[in-house]
C-alpha positions as a LaTeX table, in Angstrom:
\begin{tabular}{lrrr}
\hline
Residue & $x$ (\AA) & $y$ (\AA) & $z$ (\AA) \\
\hline
Met1 & 59.70 & 23.08 & 100.80 \\
Trp2 & 61.75 & 26.06 & 102.04 \\
Leu3 & 60.76 & 25.33 & 105.65 \\
Arg4 & 62.01 & 21.76 & 105.39 \\
Glu5 & 65.36 & 22.92 & 103.98 \\
Gly6 & 65.64 & 25.51 & 106.75 \\
Lys7 & 65.02 & 22.87 & 109.41 \\
Ala8 & 67.59 & 20.57 & 107.82 \\
Leu9 & 70.12 & 23.40 & 107.79 \\
Ile10 & 69.48 & 24.15 & 111.47 \\
Val11 & 69.88 & 20.47 & 112.39 \\
Leu12 & 73.09 & 20.26 & 110.34 \\
Phe13 & 74.47 & 23.39 & 112.02 \\
Phe14 & 73.61 & 21.97 & 115.47 \\
Leu15 & 75.29 & 18.64 & 114.71 \\
Cys16 & 78.40 & 20.39 & 113.40 \\
Ser17 & 78.62 & 22.62 & 116.45 \\
Ile18 & 78.45 & 19.57 & 118.72 \\
Gly19 & 81.24 & 17.94 & 116.78 \\
Ile20 & 83.55 & 20.91 & 117.18 \\
Ala21 & 82.77 & 21.81 & 120.78 \\
Gln22 & 85.76 & 23.37 & 122.46 \\
Glu23 & 87.46 & 21.86 & 125.44 \\
Cys24 & 86.22 & 22.98 & 128.81 \\
Thr25 & 89.29 & 24.41 & 130.48 \\
Leu26 & 89.55 & 25.90 & 133.95 \\
Gly27 & 92.35 & 28.33 & 133.16 \\
Ile28 & 94.16 & 27.99 & 136.48 \\
Gly29 & 96.92 & 30.21 & 135.17 \\
Gly30 & 94.52 & 33.11 & 134.64 \\
Arg31 & 92.99 & 35.67 & 136.95 \\
Asp32 & 90.02 & 33.51 & 137.92 \\
Ala33 & 91.60 & 31.47 & 140.71 \\
Glu34 & 89.22 & 32.87 & 143.31 \\
Thr35 & 86.26 & 32.00 & 141.08 \\
Ile36 & 87.53 & 28.42 & 140.74 \\
Ile37 & 87.86 & 28.19 & 144.53 \\
Gln38 & 84.32 & 29.46 & 145.08 \\
Val39 & 82.51 & 27.63 & 142.28 \\
Phe40 & 84.01 & 24.25 & 143.16 \\
Gln41 & 84.20 & 24.93 & 146.91 \\
Leu42 & 87.83 & 23.84 & 147.08 \\
Lys43 & 89.13 & 22.72 & 150.44 \\
Asp44 & 92.27 & 24.26 & 151.93 \\
Asp45 & 94.54 & 21.44 & 150.76 \\
Gln46 & 93.12 & 21.73 & 147.23 \\
Val47 & 93.69 & 25.50 & 147.24 \\
Ala48 & 97.29 & 24.98 & 148.35 \\
Lys49 & 97.86 & 22.42 & 145.59 \\
Met50 & 96.20 & 24.69 & 143.03 \\
Asn51 & 98.57 & 27.50 & 144.04 \\
Glu52 & 101.53 & 25.14 & 143.61 \\
Leu53 & 100.22 & 24.15 & 140.17 \\
Arg54 & 99.77 & 27.82 & 139.23 \\
Thr55 & 103.38 & 28.56 & 140.20 \\
Ser56 & 104.68 & 25.59 & 138.20 \\
Leu57 & 102.52 & 26.55 & 135.23 \\
Asp58 & 103.88 & 30.08 & 135.30 \\
Met59 & 107.47 & 28.84 & 135.45 \\
Glu60 & 106.84 & 26.54 & 132.51 \\
Thr61 & 104.99 & 29.01 & 130.28 \\
Ser62 & 106.95 & 32.20 & 131.05 \\
Pro63 & 109.85 & 31.30 & 128.74 \\
Leu64 & 107.40 & 30.59 & 125.92 \\
Glu65 & 105.60 & 33.89 & 126.53 \\
Gln66 & 108.95 & 35.68 & 126.41 \\
Glu67 & 109.77 & 33.85 & 123.19 \\
Ile68 & 106.48 & 35.08 & 121.71 \\
Lys69 & 107.25 & 38.63 & 122.81 \\
Asn70 & 110.72 & 38.45 & 121.23 \\
Leu71 & 109.29 & 36.93 & 118.07 \\
Leu72 & 106.76 & 39.74 & 117.68 \\
Glu73 & 109.40 & 42.40 & 118.34 \\
Thr74 & 112.14 & 41.03 & 116.06 \\
His75 & 110.53 & 39.07 & 113.24 \\
Pro76 & 110.30 & 40.92 & 109.91 \\
Gln77 & 106.73 & 41.87 & 109.04 \\
Ala78 & 107.05 & 43.85 & 105.82 \\
Thr79 & 105.69 & 41.32 & 103.33 \\
Pro80 & 102.79 & 38.88 & 103.31 \\
Glu81 & 105.29 & 36.00 & 103.27 \\
Glu82 & 107.04 & 37.33 & 106.38 \\
Leu83 & 103.69 & 37.74 & 108.13 \\
Thr84 & 102.71 & 34.20 & 107.21 \\
Glu85 & 106.02 & 32.90 & 108.55 \\
Leu86 & 105.48 & 34.90 & 111.75 \\
Ala87 & 101.98 & 33.49 & 112.13 \\
Val88 & 103.24 & 29.92 & 111.77 \\
Lys89 & 105.97 & 30.45 & 114.39 \\
Phe90 & 103.50 & 32.17 & 116.71 \\
Lys91 & 100.97 & 29.35 & 116.34 \\
Val92 & 103.58 & 26.75 & 117.33 \\
Leu93 & 104.43 & 28.64 & 120.52 \\
Glu94 & 100.78 & 29.30 & 121.29 \\
Ser95 & 99.96 & 25.60 & 120.86 \\
Lys96 & 102.69 & 24.68 & 123.33 \\
Ile97 & 101.25 & 27.07 & 125.92 \\
Val98 & 97.72 & 25.74 & 125.38 \\
His99 & 98.95 & 22.15 & 125.74 \\
Ile100 & 100.83 & 22.93 & 128.96 \\
Ser101 & 97.87 & 24.87 & 130.40 \\
Arg102 & 95.49 & 22.02 & 129.59 \\
Ser103 & 97.76 & 19.55 & 131.39 \\
Tyr104 & 97.73 & 21.73 & 134.53 \\
Asp105 & 93.96 & 22.00 & 134.40 \\
Gln106 & 93.84 & 18.20 & 134.25 \\
Lys107 & 96.12 & 17.97 & 137.28 \\
Leu108 & 93.76 & 20.21 & 139.24 \\
Leu109 & 90.72 & 18.24 & 138.07 \\
Ala110 & 92.40 & 15.06 & 139.33 \\
Leu111 & 92.25 & 16.60 & 142.82 \\
Phe112 & 88.49 & 17.13 & 142.67 \\
Asn113 & 86.16 & 14.88 & 144.62 \\
Gln114 & 83.20 & 13.29 & 142.83 \\
Lys115 & 80.80 & 16.14 & 143.65 \\
Gln116 & 83.26 & 18.82 & 142.45 \\
Tyr117 & 83.98 & 16.93 & 139.26 \\
Gln118 & 80.26 & 16.44 & 138.58 \\
Arg119 & 79.78 & 20.20 & 138.98 \\
Tyr120 & 82.59 & 20.75 & 136.47 \\
Val121 & 80.98 & 18.37 & 133.96 \\
Glu122 & 77.58 & 20.05 & 134.38 \\
Leu123 & 79.07 & 23.50 & 133.81 \\
Cys124 & 80.90 & 22.25 & 130.72 \\
His125 & 77.70 & 20.85 & 129.28 \\
Glu126 & 75.87 & 24.11 & 129.98 \\
Ala127 & 78.62 & 25.95 & 128.09 \\
Val128 & 78.50 & 23.37 & 125.26 \\
Arg129 & 82.10 & 22.40 & 125.88 \\
Thr130 & 83.82 & 19.05 & 126.15 \\
Pro131 & 85.09 & 18.18 & 129.66 \\
Leu132 & 88.79 & 17.41 & 129.93 \\
Lys133 & 89.78 & 13.85 & 130.61 \\
Ile134 & 91.50 & 13.39 & 133.93 \\
Glu135 & 94.98 & 11.91 & 134.12 \\
Pro136 & 95.97 & 10.55 & 137.53 \\
Ile137 & 98.72 & 12.46 & 139.30 \\
Pro138 & 101.66 & 10.28 & 140.35 \\
Glu139 & 102.26 & 10.57 & 144.08 \\
\hline
\end{tabular}
């Protein structure tokens, strides 16, 4: 009886973990640009475009990062209520940065050829993450 309940619990845990798999991001704004280039064997034109995307991403997220820094330095943090208010404000800014970063990852993915994209999907599945959907880049 206990063994059956244990198996059911394991199956339930597995199904729940599949349902909440995190998105599979590339993180082009991070320090792993060289890894991205090597793993996906980016061509020179793709590397140039990735560098442009990284610059644009930095310009777009820098003001939000500065806003977070200012928030942490100036927001009152003496009471639980003030800390809760700080957390809510921080979460809003963090969500904006995550959304922007995801959109830049999608722009890079749109530049991948079929083989590169398939490699990305395979790596995402190995990491139990959900691949990002690609949005076409207007030319």
